[in-house]
C-alpha positions in Angstrom: 0.0 0.0 0.0 1.5 3.4 -1.0 2.4 5.8 1.8 -0.1 8.6 2.5 1.3 12.0 1.6 0.6 13.4 5.1 2.7 10.5 6.6 5.9 11.3 4.7 8.9 12.3 6.9 8.9 15.8 5.4 5.2 16.4 6.0 5.6 15.1 9.5 8.4 17.6 10.1 6.2 20.3 8.5 3.3 19.6 10.8 5.5 19.5 13.9 6.8 23.0 13.1 3.4 24.3 12.0 1.8 23.2 15.3 4.2 25.6 17.1 3.0 28.5 15.0 -0.7 27.9 14.4 -1.6 31.6 13.9 1.1 32.3 11.3 1.7 31.5 7.7 4.6 29.0 7.6 7.1 29.6 4.8 8.8 26.2 4.6 12.1 26.2 2.7 12.6 23.5 0.1 15.6 24.1 -2.1 15.2 27.5 -3.8 11.6 27.9 -2.8 9.5 28.6 0.3 6.4 26.4 0.2 3.0 26.8 1.9 0.7 23.8 2.6 -2.9 23.1 3.6 -4.9 26.1 4.7 -1.8 28.3 4.5 -1.6 27.5 0.8 -5.3 28.1 0.2 -5.4 31.4 1.9 -1.9 32.4 0.7 -2.7 31.7 -2.9 -5.6 34.1 -2.7 -3.8 36.9 -0.9 -0.5 36.6 -2.8 -2.1 35.7 -6.2 -0.2 32.5 -6.5 -1.2 29.3 -8.4 -2.6 26.8 -6.0 -1.5 23.3 -6.8 -1.1 20.0 -4.8 1.7 17.8 -3.5 1.5 14.3 -4.9 -1.6 14.8 -7.0 -2.0 11.1 -7.6 -1.9 10.3 -3.9 -5.1 9.4 -1.9 -4.9 12.7 0.0 -3.1 15.4 -2.2 -2.1 18.3 -0.1 -2.8 21.9 -1.3 0.4 23.8 -1.8 1.9 26.9 -3.4 5.3 28.5 -3.3 7.5 31.6 -3.8 11.1 31.8 -4.9 13.5 32.5 -2.1 15.1 35.5 -3.7 11.7 37.3 -3.9 10.3 36.2 -0.6 10.4 39.6 1.1 7.8 41.2 -1.2 5.4 38.3 -0.4 6.0 38.5 3.3 5.3 42.3 3.2 1.9 41.7 1.6 0.9 39.3 4.3 2.2 41.6 7.1 0.4 44.6 5.6 -2.7 42.4 5.7 -2.3 42.0 9.4 -0.9 38.4 9.4 2.1 36.7 10.9 4.8 34.8 8.9 7.1 32.1 10.3 10.2 31.7 8.2 11.4 28.1 8.3 14.9 27.5 6.9 17.1 24.5 6.0 19.7 24.3 8.8 22.1 22.0 6.9 23.2 21.3 3.4 20.9 18.8 1.7 23.9 17.3 0.0 25.6 16.3 3.2 22.5 15.8 5.4 21.9 12.3 6.7 18.2 11.5 6.4 15.7 14.4 6.7 17.2 17.9 6.3 17.0 19.7 9.6 14.7 22.8 9.5 13.9 25.5 12.0 11.9 28.7 12.2 14.5 31.4 12.3 12.1 34.3 12.6 8.5 35.1 13.2 7.6 38.3 11.3 4.5 40.2 12.6 2.9 43.5 11.9 4.7 45.0 14.9 8.1 43.5 14.3 8.5 44.2 10.5 12.0 45.5 9.8 11.8 46.1 6.1 10.9 49.7 5.2 9.1 50.5 2.0 9.7 53.5 -0.2 7.9 56.4 1.3 7.8 55.0 4.8 11.3 55.9 6.0 10.0 58.8 8.1 7.4 56.6 9.8 7.8 54.4 12.9 6.3 50.9 13.2 5.5 50.5 16.8 4.9 47.2 18.7 3.1 47.8 22.0 2.7 45.8 25.2 0.0 46.3 27.8 -0.6 44.8 31.3 -3.6 45.6 33.4 -3.1 45.9 37.2 -5.9 47.0 39.4 -6.9 50.4 38.0 -3.8 51.0 36.1 -2.1 49.9 32.9 1.5 49.2 32.2 2.2 50.4 28.7 5.4 49.9 26.7 6.3 50.3 23.0 9.2 49.9 20.7 10.2 50.3 17.1 12.2 47.2 16.3 13.9 48.9 13.3 15.3 51.8 15.4 15.6 50.4 18.9 13.5 53.0 20.6 11.9 51.7 23.8 9.6 53.7 26.1 7.3 52.9 29.0 4.6 54.6 31.1 1.8 53.9 33.5 -1.7 54.9 32.4 -4.5 55.5 34.9 -7.6 54.9 32.7 -9.0 53.2 29.6 -9.4 56.7 28.1 -5.7 57.3 28.4 -4.9 53.8 27.1 -7.1 54.3 24.0 -5.4 57.7 23.4 -1.9 56.2 23.5 -2.8 53.3 21.2 -4.3 55.7 18.8 -1.4 58.2 19.0 1.2 55.6 18.2 -1.0 54.1 15.4 0.3 50.7 16.7 -0.5 47.7 14.5 0.1 45.0 17.1 -0.4 44.8 20.9 1.1 42.1 23.1 -0.6 41.2 26.4 -0.6 38.2 28.8 -2.6 35.1 27.9 -4.7 35.5 31.1 -5.7 39.1 30.3 -9.3 39.8 31.3 -12.0 40.0 28.6 -12.5 43.8 29.1 -8.9 44.5 28.3 -8.8 42.1 25.4 -11.9 43.7 23.9 -10.5 47.2 24.2 -7.2 46.2 22.6 -9.1 44.6 19.7 -10.7 47.9 18.8 -9.3 49.4 15.6 -7.2 47.7 12.9 -4.6 46.1 15.1 -3.4 42.5 15.9 -3.5 41.3 19.5 -0.8 38.7 20.4 -0.2 37.0 23.7 3.1 36.1 25.3 3.6 33.7 28.3 6.3 34.4 30.8 9.5 32.7 29.6 11.6 33.5 32.6 14.5 35.8 33.1 16.5 37.0 30.1 19.7 39.1 30.0 18.2 41.4 27.4 15.2 42.2 29.5 17.4 42.8 32.6 19.5 45.2 30.5 16.7 47.4 29.1 14.8 47.6 32.5 17.9 48.5 34.5 16.8 52.2 34.9 13.2 51.4 35.9 12.0 51.5 39.5 8.2 50.9 39.0 7.4 47.2 39.2 4.5 47.5 36.7 6.7 49.2 34.1 9.4 46.6 34.6 6.8 43.8 34.1 5.4 45.3 30.8 8.9 46.0 29.3 9.9 42.4 30.2 6.8 41.1 28.5 7.6 43.1 25.4 11.2 41.8 25.4 10.1 38.2 25.9 7.9 38.5 22.8 10.7 40.0 20.7 13.1 37.3 21.8 10.5 34.6 21.0 9.7 35.9 17.6 13.0 37.3 16.3 15.4 34.6 17.7 18.5 36.8 17.3 20.5 39.5 18.9 18.6 42.6 20.1 21.6 44.6 21.0 20.2 47.7 19.4 17.2 47.9 21.7 17.9 50.9 23.9 17.4 51.0 27.7 13.7 51.7 28.5 12.9 55.4 29.0 10.0 56.1 31.3 7.6 58.9 30.4 4.4 60.5 31.7 1.7 61.6 29.4 1.0 64.5 31.8 4.4 66.0 30.8 3.1 66.7 27.3 0.2 68.5 25.7 -2.4 65.8 25.6 -4.8 65.4 22.6 -7.2 62.5 22.3 -7.7 60.7 19.0 -10.7 63.0 18.1 -8.5 66.1 18.4 -5.7 64.6 16.3 -8.2 63.6 13.5 -10.1 66.9 13.6 -7.0 69.0 13.5 -5.3 67.1 10.6 -2.0 67.1 12.5 -0.2 64.0 11.1 -2.9 62.6 8.8 -5.6 64.2 6.7 -9.0 63.2 8.2 -10.4 62.7 4.7 -7.7 60.9 2.9 -5.7 59.3 5.7 -2.5 60.6 4.1 0.1 63.2 4.9 -1.1 65.8 2.4 -2.8 68.9 3.6 -1.8 68.4 7.2 0.3 70.4 9.7 3.0 67.8 9.2 3.1 68.4 5.5 3.6 72.2 6.1 6.4 71.8 8.7 8.3 68.9 7.2 11.4 70.2 5.5 13.6 67.6 7.2 16.4 66.1 5.1 16.8 62.7 7.0 14.5 59.9 7.8 15.4 60.3 11.5 14.5 63.9 11.5 11.2 63.1 9.8 10.3 60.6 12.6 11.3 63.0 15.3 9.2 65.8 13.8 6.2 63.6 14.1 7.0 62.9 17.7 7.4 66.6 18.5 4.0 67.4 16.9 2.4 64.4 18.6 3.8 65.3 22.0 4.2 69.1 22.4 5.9 70.3 25.6 4.4 71.8 28.7 7.6 73.2 30.1 8.6 76.7 29.0 12.2 76.0 30.0 12.2 73.1 27.5 10.4 75.1 24.7 12.6 78.2 24.9 15.9 76.4 23.8 14.1 75.0 20.8 12.8 78.5 19.8 16.3 80.0 20.4 18.0 77.5 18.1 15.3 78.1 15.4 16.0 81.8 15.7 19.7 81.4 15.4 19.3 79.3 12.3 17.0 81.9 10.8 19.6 84.5 11.4 22.4 82.5 9.6 21.1 81.7 6.1 24.4 80.6 4.6 25.3 78.3 7.5 21.8 76.9 7.4 22.1 76.1 3.7 25.5 74.4 4.3 23.8 72.4 7.1 21.0 71.2 4.8 23.5 70.2 2.1 25.3 68.0 4.6 22.2 66.5 6.1 21.0 65.3 2.7 24.0 62.9 2.7 23.2 61.4 6.1 21.4 58.1 5.8 19.1 56.5 8.5 21.6 55.9 11.3 19.0 54.4 13.6 17.9 51.8 11.2 21.4 51.1 10.0 22.3 50.3 13.6 19.3 48.1 13.8 20.3 46.1 10.7 23.8 45.7 12.1 22.4 44.3 15.4 20.0 42.1 13.5 22.8 40.6 11.4 21.2 41.5 8.0 23.4 44.4 7.1 25.3 44.3 3.8 28.3 46.1 2.3 26.2 48.8 0.8 24.6 49.5 4.2 28.1 50.0 5.7 29.1 52.4 2.9 25.9 54.4 3.7 27.0 54.4 7.4 30.5 55.6 6.4 29.1 58.3 4.2 26.8 59.5 7.0 29.7 59.6 9.5 31.9 61.5 7.1 29.4 64.4 7.3 29.6 64.9 11.1 32.9 66.8 11.2 31.5 69.3 8.7 28.3 69.6 10.7 30.4 70.4 13.8 32.3 73.0 11.9 29.1 74.7 10.6 27.6 74.8 14.1 30.8 76.3 15.4 30.1 79.4 13.1 27.0 80.1 15.1 28.8 82.0 17.8 25.7 82.7 20.1 26.3 79.4 22.0 22.8 77.9 21.6 24.2 75.0 19.7 27.3 74.4 21.8 25.9 71.4 23.7 24.5 69.8 20.6 27.8 70.3 18.7 29.8 68.7 21.6 27.5 65.6 21.5 28.0 65.1 17.7 30.3 62.1 18.0 31.8 61.4 14.5 32.5 57.7 15.5 35.6 58.2 13.5 37.0 54.7 14.3 34.1 53.0 12.6 34.2 55.4 9.6 37.9 54.7 9.2 37.4 50.9 9.5 34.7 50.8 6.8 36.8 53.1 4.5 39.7 50.7 4.8 37.8 47.5 4.6 34.7 47.8 2.3 34.7 48.3 -1.4 33.1 51.7 -2.3 30.6 49.9 -4.6 30.1 46.5 -3.1 27.7 43.8 -4.3 24.4 43.3 -2.4 25.4 39.7 -1.4 28.0 39.4 1.4 28.6 35.7 0.8 29.8 35.7 -2.8 32.9 37.8 -2.5 33.8 41.2 -3.9 33.0 43.1 -0.6 36.4 43.5 1.1 38.9 45.9 -0.3 42.4 44.9 -1.5 45.0 45.7 1.1 42.8 45.0 4.1 43.9 41.4 4.6 47.1 39.8 3.3 45.7 36.2 3.1 42.7 37.4 1.1 45.1 39.3 -1.3 47.2 36.1 -1.7 44.1 34.1 -2.6 43.0 36.7 -5.1 46.5 36.8 -6.6 46.5 33.0 -6.9 43.1 33.2 -8.7 44.3 36.0 -11.0 47.6 34.2 -11.8 45.6 31.0 -12.5 43.3 32.7 -14.8 46.3 34.2 -16.6 47.8 30.7 -16.8 44.5 29.4 -18.4 44.5 32.2 -20.9 48.1 31.3 -21.9 47.2 27.6 -22.0 44.3 28.3 -24.4 46.6 30.3 -26.7 49.2 27.4 -26.6 46.6 24.8 -27.5 45.2 26.8 -30.4 48.7 27.1 -31.8 49.6 23.4 -31.2 46.4 22.1 -32.8 45.7 24.8 -35.3 42.1 25.1 -34.0 41.5 28.8 -33.8 38.1 28.6 -32.1 39.3 26.2 -29.3 38.0 27.5 -25.9 38.8 26.8 -22.3 35.6 27.3 -20.3 34.1 26.7 -16.8 30.8 25.7 -15.2 29.9 24.6 -11.7 29.1 21.0 -12.8 32.2 20.1 -14.9 34.7 22.6 -13.8 37.3 23.8 -16.4 37.3 22.1 -19.8 38.7 22.4 -23.3 35.8 22.7 -25.8 36.3 21.8 -29.5 33.6 21.7 -32.2 33.0 18.5 -33.9 34.1 20.0 -37.2 37.6 20.4 -35.8 37.9 17.0 -34.0 40.1 15.6 -36.7 42.7 18.2 -36.0 43.3 17.0 -32.5 46.4 14.8 -32.1 45.7 11.3 -30.8 46.1 11.0 -27.1 46.6 14.7 -26.5 43.4 15.2 -24.4 41.2 13.1 -22.0 37.5 13.1 -23.2 35.2 14.7 -20.5 31.8 15.2 -22.1 30.1 14.8 -25.5 27.7 17.4 -26.8 25.6 17.6 -29.9 28.0 20.0 -31.7 31.2 19.7 -29.6 33.4 17.6 -27.4 34.8 18.6 -24.0 38.3 17.5 -22.9 40.7 17.9 -20.1 44.4 17.4 -19.3 46.3 16.5 -16.1 47.7 20.0 -16.0 44.3 21.6 -16.4 42.9 19.4 -13.6 45.6 20.4 -11.3 45.2 24.1 -12.0 41.4 23.7 -11.6 41.9 22.3 -8.1 44.2 25.2 -7.2 41.7 27.8 -8.6 38.6 26.4 -7.0 40.4 26.0 -3.7 41.6 29.6 -3.8 38.1 30.8 -4.8 36.3 28.9 -2.1 38.9 29.9 0.5 38.7 33.5 -0.7 34.9 33.7 -0.5 34.9 32.0 2.9 37.6 34.4 4.2 35.8 37.4 2.9 32.6 36.5 4.6 34.5 35.8 7.9 36.2 39.2 7.6 32.9 40.9 6.9 31.3 39.3 10.0 34.3 40.6 12.1 33.8 44.1 10.7 30.1 43.9 11.4 30.8 42.9 15.0 33.1 45.8 15.5 30.4 48.2 14.2 27.9 46.4 16.4 30.0 47.1 19.5 29.5 50.8 18.8 25.7 50.8 18.4 25.1 52.9 21.5 27.3 55.7 20.1 25.6 55.5 16.7 22.2 55.8 18.3 23.3 58.7 20.4 24.6 60.4 17.3 21.4 59.7 15.4 19.4 61.4 18.1 21.5 64.6 17.8 21.4 64.7 14.0 17.6 64.2 14.1 17.1 67.1 16.5 19.3 69.3 14.3 17.3 68.3 11.3 14.0 69.2 12.9 15.3 72.6 14.1 16.5 73.5 10.6 13.2 72.4 9.2 11.4 74.8 11.6 13.7 77.6 10.5 13.2 77.0 6.8 9.4 76.9 7.2 9.4 80.0 9.4 11.4 82.0 6.8 9.4 80.8 3.8 6.0 81.4 5.4 6.8 84.5 7.5 6.1 82.9 10.9 7.0 84.6 14.2 8.4 83.5 17.5 5.6 83.1 20.0 6.0 84.5 23.5 5.2 81.7 26.0 3.7 83.0 29.3 3.5 81.3 32.6 1.0 82.2 35.4 -1.7 83.4 33.0 -4.3 81.9 30.7 -4.5 84.9 28.4 -4.3 84.4 24.6 -3.3 87.2 22.3 -2.8 86.5 18.7 -2.7 89.2 16.1 -2.9 88.4 12.4 -3.2 84.6 13.0 -3.5 82.2 10.1 -4.3 78.6 9.6 -1.0 77.1 8.4 -2.5 74.5 6.0 -5.3 76.6 4.6 -2.9 79.5 4.0 -0.6 77.2 2.1 -3.5 76.0 -0.1 -4.9 79.5 -0.7 -1.6 81.4 -0.7 -0.7 84.2 1.7 -2.2 86.9 -0.6 -5.7 85.4 -0.5 -5.8 84.2 3.1 -7.4 86.7 5.5 -5.7 86.7 9.0 -7.7 87.0 12.2 -7.0 87.9 15.7 -7.7 85.7 18.7 -7.8 87.7 21.9 -8.9 86.0 25.1 -7.7 87.7 28.2 -8.0 86.4 31.7 -11.5 87.9 31.7 -12.6 85.8 28.8 -13.0 82.0 28.9 -15.6 81.4 26.1 -15.8 82.9 22.6 -19.3 82.2 21.3 -18.9 82.2 17.5 -21.8 82.8 15.1 -22.0 83.3 11.4 -22.9 81.6 8.1 -21.9 78.1 7.1 -18.7 78.1 5.0 -17.7 81.5 6.4 -14.6 80.2 8.2 -15.8 79.5 11.8 -14.2 76.0 11.9 -11.0 77.3 10.2 -10.8 80.0 12.9 -11.1 77.5 15.7 -8.7 75.0 14.2 -6.2 77.9 13.6 -5.9 78.6 17.3 -5.4 74.9 18.1 -2.7 74.4 15.5 -0.9 77.6 16.6 -0.8 76.2 20.1 0.5 72.8 18.9 3.2 74.5 16.9 4.3 76.8 19.7 4.5 74.1 22.3 6.5 71.9 19.9 9.1 74.7 19.6 8.1 76.0 16.1 7.4 79.5 15.1 3.8 80.2 14.3 1.7 81.8 11.5 0.8 85.2 13.0 2.0 88.8 13.1 2.5 88.3 16.9 1.5 85.7 19.5 1.4 85.6 23.2 0.3 82.2 24.5 -0.1 80.4 27.8 0.8 76.7 28.2 -2.1 74.5 27.5 -2.2 71.0 29.0 -4.9 69.4 26.8 -6.8 70.1 23.6 -10.3 68.7 23.0 -12.4 69.0 19.9 -16.0 68.4 18.8 -15.9 69.2 15.1 -17.8 67.8 12.1 -20.4 65.1 11.8 -19.4 61.5 12.0 -20.9 58.3 13.2 -19.4 55.0 14.5 -21.9 52.5 13.1 -19.6 49.5 13.9 -19.9 50.4 17.6 -23.6 51.2 17.3 -23.1 54.9 17.8 -25.1 57.5 15.9 -23.8 60.9 14.8 -25.4 62.5 17.8 -24.1 59.8 20.2 -20.5 60.4 18.9 -21.1 64.1 19.4 -22.1 63.7 23.0 -19.3 61.3 23.8 -16.7 63.7 22.4 -18.3 66.5 24.4 -18.3 64.4 27.5 -14.6 63.7 27.2 -13.9 67.4 27.3 -16.3 68.1 30.1 -14.9 65.4 32.3 -11.2 65.7 31.6 -10.5 69.3 30.7 -8.9 71.7 33.2 -8.7 75.5 33.4 -5.4 75.1 31.4 -7.1 73.3 28.5 -8.3 74.4 25.1 -11.7 73.3 23.9 -13.1 73.6 20.4 -16.9 72.8 20.1 -18.5 73.2 16.7 -22.3 73.2 16.4 -23.0 71.2 19.5 -26.6 69.9 19.6 -27.4 69.9 15.9 -27.8 66.1 15.7 -31.1 66.1 17.6 -34.4 68.0 17.8 -34.2 71.7 18.0 -35.2 72.2 21.6 -33.1 69.3 22.8 -30.1 70.6 20.9 -30.5 74.1 22.1 -31.0 73.1 25.7 -27.9 70.9 25.6 -25.8 73.5 23.9 -26.7 76.1 26.5 -26.2 73.8 29.4 -22.8 72.8 28.0 -21.7 76.4 27.6 -22.9 77.2 31.1 -21.1 74.2 32.6 -17.8 75.1 30.8 -18.1 78.7 31.9 -19.0 78.0 35.6 -17.1 74.8 36.3 -14.3 74.0 33.8 -13.0 77.5 33.0 -11.0 76.3 30.0 -10.4 78.5 27.0 -13.3 77.5 24.8 -14.3 78.4 21.2 -17.9 77.5 20.8 -19.5 78.0 17.3 -23.3 77.7 16.9 -26.3 78.5 14.8 -28.5 78.8 17.8 -28.6 82.6 17.9 -30.6 82.4 21.1 -27.4 81.5 22.9 -25.8 84.8 22.1 -27.9 86.3 25.0 -25.8 84.3 27.4 -23.3 87.1 27.2 -25.7 89.0 29.5 -25.5 86.4 32.2 -22.1 84.8 31.8 -19.4 87.4 32.6 -16.5 85.5 30.9 -18.4 84.8 27.7 -17.9 87.1 24.7 -19.8 87.0 21.3 -17.9 87.2 18.1 -19.1 86.5 14.5 -17.7 86.0 11.0 -18.7 88.9 8.8 -20.8 88.5 5.7 -22.7 90.9 3.5 -25.4 90.6 0.9 -24.7 92.2 -2.4 -27.6 92.1 -5.0 -29.0 89.0 -3.4 -25.7 87.2 -3.2 -23.8 86.4 -0.1 -20.2 87.5 0.2 -18.1 86.0 3.0 -15.6 88.5 4.6 -13.8 85.7 6.5 -13.1 88.3 9.2 -13.9 87.7 12.8 -15.9 90.7 14.3 -17.2 91.5 17.8 -20.8 90.8 18.7 -23.3 88.1 17.4 -24.3 87.5 13.8 -27.6 88.9 12.7 -28.8 85.7 10.9 -27.6 82.4 9.5 -27.8 83.0 5.8 -28.6 79.3 5.3 -30.5 79.8 2.0 -27.7 81.8 0.6 -25.2 79.0 1.4 -27.6 76.6 -0.3 -27.5 78.8 -3.3 -23.7 78.7 -3.3 -24.0 74.9 -3.2 -26.0 75.0 -6.5 -29.5 73.9 -5.3 -32.2 74.4 -8.0 -33.5 77.9 -8.3 -37.2 76.9 -7.9 -36.3 75.2 -4.6 -34.4 78.2 -3.3 -37.3 80.6 -4.2 -39.8 78.4 -2.4 -37.5 78.2 0.7 -37.2 82.0 0.6 -41.0 82.3 0.5 -41.4 79.9 3.4 -38.8 81.7 5.5 -40.5 85.1 4.9 -43.8 83.6 6.0 -42.3 82.1 9.1 -40.6 85.4 10.0 -43.7 87.4 9.4 -45.9 85.2 11.6 -46.8 87.0 14.8 -49.2 86.4 17.8 -52.7 87.5 17.0 -53.4 88.6 20.6 -52.0 88.6 24.0 -53.7 85.2 24.6 -51.9 83.4 21.8 -48.9 81.2 22.4 -45.6 83.0 22.0 -43.9 82.4 18.6 -40.9 80.0 18.9 -37.5 81.1 17.6 -37.4 81.8 13.9 -35.1 78.9 13.0 -37.1 76.2 14.9 -39.1 73.5 13.1 -42.6 74.9 12.8 -45.6 73.5 11.0 -46.1 74.9 7.4 -49.9 74.3 7.6 -52.7 76.4 9.0 -52.5 76.3 12.8 -55.2 74.9 15.0 -57.6 77.5 16.6 -56.3 79.1 19.8 -57.7 77.6 23.0 -60.1 79.6 25.1 -58.7 82.0 27.7 -59.7 79.6 30.5 -57.4 77.0 29.2 -54.8 76.0 31.9 -52.0 76.2 29.4 -52.8 79.9 28.8 -53.1 80.4 32.5 -49.6 79.0 33.1 -48.2 81.1 30.3 -49.8 84.3 31.8 -48.2 83.5 35.2 -44.7 83.0 33.8 -42.2 85.7 34.8 -40.6 86.3 31.4 -38.3 89.1 32.4 -37.0 87.3 35.4 -36.4 83.9 33.7 -33.3 82.6 32.0 -33.4 81.7 28.3 -33.3 78.0 29.3 -36.3 78.5 31.6 -38.3 80.0 28.7 -37.4 77.2 26.4 -38.3 74.6 28.9 -41.7 76.3 29.4 -42.4 76.4 25.7 -41.4 72.8 25.3 -43.7 71.6 28.1 -46.6 73.7 26.8 -46.2 72.4 23.3 -46.2 68.8 24.5 -49.4 69.4 26.4 -51.0 71.0 23.4 -50.1 68.0 21.2 -51.8 65.7 23.7 -55.1 67.5 23.5 
């Protein structure tokens, strides 16, 4: 009976390995291919667009399979990782030619979305974070790392709200937690497009002890250890480039929840999800990948300490004042490659000769950078200049050892320079002399035989041989050669002398290649020993790059240095602009606006037509705050700002259907986050609160929220609304001020002035905006007629019910007859003290009376 396919030794080996990685695609190496079997093959063939075939098709149980060539495997792995899957790479651990029995195979690496090292074009300035979370009582241990750069940070979070914000801020694609994590934490981690992995405790590890050496908090030590155990289990190699864990506190930075980040388009455009038309796109003039990543971090975590902000501003000013030095600086930075990721590749063991040449080229720029900074004699760059370590020993080693234009492969020779190692040079000389000897032998044999097209050639199967076409075989003297191979049109021969020389050449070639690879590994290890210095240098270069980027943007866009003030909440911005909108429109078309909120003003109630610029005005303030606290100059004629601790936003209409949340529910949840977490040092932007529900409900909620913010929170608040009734709050709330966006009518057309003016707007101009949107003329005329009728409607006598506000939803049909004077509803209306009541009291009365009338 024939053996079942699944029972063959190879498939038994495959299943034993696959059972260790049930949640990953297993790329099983067979010769020059990586093969996938069973469900991996079925799913993989679909995702990777491969032909699905079967192993042993004639067997009783053919196994689905597909494969990819080993030299192209990375592109296929990237596709699966981007899809959110894991890939286990299983290699042959011994030469099949010399193996006894089944070739030994092992998984050498588990690639996951959070541990991907390969960086695609266009992603060099982005981090790929792997996060670990442990829940303990009412706290969360939270750690994250970028495996490609070695960055490792840890904190303690006090709430699910903070945990969700951190996960969203990092845009982490994979989270690691313990297998026994409770259901609530697991459900929270699964929210969003991220993979949740588990890692059991594998005991003490030297790498974990090293990176946690500076931590004193036990929860932070535990979560970093969990993260390191997962990395060691998946990567199965040196992690020497992982830096010691740095503890941070979210309260040390300006905090923005995910809604604020999305609404303000700081790093990603809320519509496209891309970098275009964002604050990042305006400010990013960095020349290095490291600088690009650091700029994102600065914008994502603006500072709270004026003592830390001021040095950044001072350095930006110094670079602004030294145009020629700044230009030289940029020219040098463009030649600096990604030192962080090069160090990571060295530690990982997958660095090649070209990577080392990039490293040398980068290090060669450092002395020039030091010299340029030395020309800035104000001293602000003195400390940074002193920390620019050229790592000259490594640069010199690479210069002496590595060919300037080495091949990609490090195992086939041609990487090490002549003169670096005498033994290698001797091998190369032997090969060169032998090749010259073969060329001379070929010439001699042509002359001796008279066969002018006689060739001495080489291939890996037959070695060196003399090839003679069959047309010339008669010219070969008898017994001169030993027959080696017969072809259709030629014969191949050898001689004892050629065999001897072949042995010498191949021995020298094999020895040369082996020695080169050994030397390359030794060089790599010497570089690896200096990873800490390289990472420290990378941090300084990145900082310098971001500062010059700020200076370039400030000069090109006419930004000013903001004055940061302690001990006050006053905001004074003259001629402020929205940095992104200004870039799109151009400085000549953009209309600047002031934002003045002294200590006597907490709330600006903003009214005005749709499309007039209310949201732009609100976002403008928030972006100026983010820029200032990140250390950048700001788009304004002048700016005096306090330090804000948090920014909250409620802008735009969006739902979360997947979570069963309507637009109005999302609106209320975002408002609730601000009401519960904001402090007097926070900034709140609320746009059209209450519009997602019935008019009275919405107006009541809007007023209550304004009053609560004014009376209890005291945060600087920009509140835009179409409820004009709310403008009367300025009479009762002493720290609320009305402003509006100007608009005028010219010959029936609406003209936006885009200028913020004191006082409330006179009306909403909704029909005019509809006209701008292109609605049919007949529809617009009908709407105008209806509006006129509604505005002209007035009480017939003192006994009629008071007319609701003009923009509420009234019946368009003939009203019911008014109830007789003895009606209790009219009695209650007569008894109501209108002059002594608040607007909310009046609305509540009208609402209750209307409900009673509807029940009649």
